[in-house]
C-alpha positions as CSV (number, residue, x, y, z in Angstrom):
1,X,-58.9,74.0,22.6
2,X,-61.0,75.0,19.6
3,X,-59.9,77.6,17.7
4,X,-62.8,79.7,18.5
5,X,-62.4,79.4,22.4
6,X,-58.7,80.3,21.7
7,X,-60.0,83.9,19.8
8,X,-62.2,84.4,22.4
9,X,-59.8,83.9,25.3
10,X,-57.0,85.9,23.5
11,X,-59.4,88.7,22.8
12,X,-60.7,89.0,26.8
13,X,-64.1,88.1,25.2
14,X,-67.0,86.2,27.6
15,X,-68.3,83.2,25.5
16,X,-70.8,82.1,28.3
17,X,-72.5,83.6,31.5
18,X,-75.0,81.8,33.6
19,X,-75.9,82.0,37.1
20,X,-74.0,80.2,39.4
21,X,-76.9,78.9,41.8
22,X,-74.9,80.4,45.0
23,X,-76.8,83.3,47.2
24,X,-73.4,84.7,48.2
25,X,-69.6,85.5,46.8
26,X,-68.5,82.6,44.4
27,X,-64.5,81.4,45.9
28,X,-63.2,79.4,43.7
29,X,-64.4,77.5,40.4
30,X,-62.9,74.4,38.9
31,X,-63.7,72.5,35.5
32,X,-63.4,69.3,36.0
33,X,-60.4,67.4,33.7
34,X,-61.8,65.1,31.0
35,X,-65.1,66.8,30.3
36,X,-64.2,69.3,27.6
37,X,-64.9,72.1,29.3
38,X,-68.5,71.1,30.4
39,X,-68.4,70.5,34.1
40,X,-67.5,73.1,36.7
41,X,-67.5,72.6,40.5
42,X,-67.8,76.1,42.6
43,X,-67.8,77.0,45.9
44,X,-68.8,79.9,48.2
45,X,-69.5,81.9,51.2
46,X,-73.2,80.5,50.9
47,X,-71.3,77.2,52.3
48,X,-72.9,75.3,48.9
49,X,-70.5,73.0,46.8
50,X,-72.1,73.5,43.4
51,X,-71.7,71.7,40.1
52,X,-72.6,73.7,36.5
53,X,-73.5,71.5,33.6
54,X,-72.2,73.3,30.3
55,X,-73.5,71.3,27.3
56,X,-71.9,72.2,24.4
57,X,-73.6,75.0,22.1
58,X,-76.1,76.1,23.9
59,X,-77.3,79.0,25.8
60,X,-76.8,80.4,29.7
61,X,-80.6,80.0,30.4
62,X,-79.9,75.7,29.8
63,X,-77.2,76.0,32.1
64,X,-78.0,73.1,34.6
65,X,-76.8,73.5,38.1
66,X,-76.9,70.8,40.7
67,X,-76.5,71.4,44.8
68,X,-73.8,68.7,45.8
69,X,-73.0,69.9,49.3
70,X,-73.3,72.1,52.4
71,X,-70.9,73.2,54.6
72,X,-72.1,74.8,57.8
73,X,-70.1,77.8,57.2
74,X,-68.1,79.5,54.3
75,X,-66.9,77.0,51.7
76,X,-63.3,78.0,50.6
77,X,-61.6,76.1,48.5
78,X,-61.7,72.6,46.0
79,X,-59.1,70.5,45.3
80,X,-59.0,67.6,42.6
81,X,-58.7,63.9,43.9
82,X,-55.6,63.1,42.2
83,X,-56.2,59.4,42.2
84,X,-59.7,60.2,39.9
85,X,-59.8,63.9,39.0
86,X,-61.8,63.5,36.3
87,X,-64.6,62.6,38.8
88,X,-63.9,63.2,42.1
89,X,-62.8,66.5,44.3
90,X,-62.8,67.6,47.9
91,X,-64.3,70.6,49.3
92,X,-63.6,72.6,52.6
93,X,-64.9,75.2,54.9
94,X,-64.6,77.2,57.7
95,X,-67.1,74.7,59.7
96,X,-63.8,72.6,60.0
97,X,-65.2,69.7,57.1
98,X,-63.3,68.2,54.2
99,X,-65.7,66.4,52.3
100,X,-65.2,64.2,49.0
101,X,-67.5,64.2,46.3
102,X,-67.5,61.5,43.5
103,X,-69.8,62.8,40.3
104,X,-70.0,59.3,38.7
105,X,-72.1,58.2,41.9
106,X,-73.8,61.7,42.2
107,X,-74.8,64.9,40.6
108,X,-76.7,66.1,43.4
109,X,-80.1,68.1,43.1
110,X,-80.9,69.7,39.7
111,X,-82.1,72.8,38.9
112,X,-82.1,75.2,35.7
113,X,-81.2,78.4,35.4
114,X,-78.8,78.2,38.2
115,X,-81.7,77.7,40.9
116,X,-81.3,75.4,43.7
117,X,-83.6,72.9,44.8
118,X,-83.2,70.2,47.9
119,X,-83.8,66.3,48.2
120,X,-82.9,63.6,50.3
121,X,-80.8,61.7,48.0
122,X,-78.6,65.4,47.6
123,X,-75.4,64.0,49.7
124,X,-75.4,60.7,48.3
125,X,-72.5,60.8,46.3
126,X,-70.7,63.0,49.5
127,X,-68.8,62.1,52.4
128,X,-67.3,63.2,54.8
129,X,-63.8,62.3,55.1
130,X,-62.4,64.6,58.3
131,X,-63.6,67.2,60.4
132,X,-60.9,69.0,62.0
133,X,-61.9,71.0,65.2
134,X,-59.6,73.6,66.7
135,X,-57.9,72.4,69.7
136,X,-55.2,73.2,71.5
137,X,-51.4,71.9,72.2
138,X,-49.5,72.1,75.2
139,X,-45.7,72.8,74.6
140,X,-43.6,72.7,76.6
141,X,-41.1,74.8,78.3
């Protein structure tokens, strides 16, 4: 961490504020390892999974956000893929899906200043790994 960042963190001052592009509460944000704090993935109540690209030494107006995926309900949690934590992560949501994202092959649909746009290539770097729909398990006496 550079000295200015360490001093800002110690003082509790904001260094950057930007529009995430989400339309509802952000539930979780994770900095991607090995990105020098330049990549943040987020998930929110709108079901979206987004990527924010934070170039070094720029104003909040130049932060680029991308829509990576969309859950059918709220998206609650993010987890790094331990086999490739710098590029891959998982999201899970109320729709029962666990989605895997690989930032090397997809950066989503890009927009400036946190807005959103759509594209048919948006989900090319996402795989639905597991769909868990509730089930009932009968227990014996």
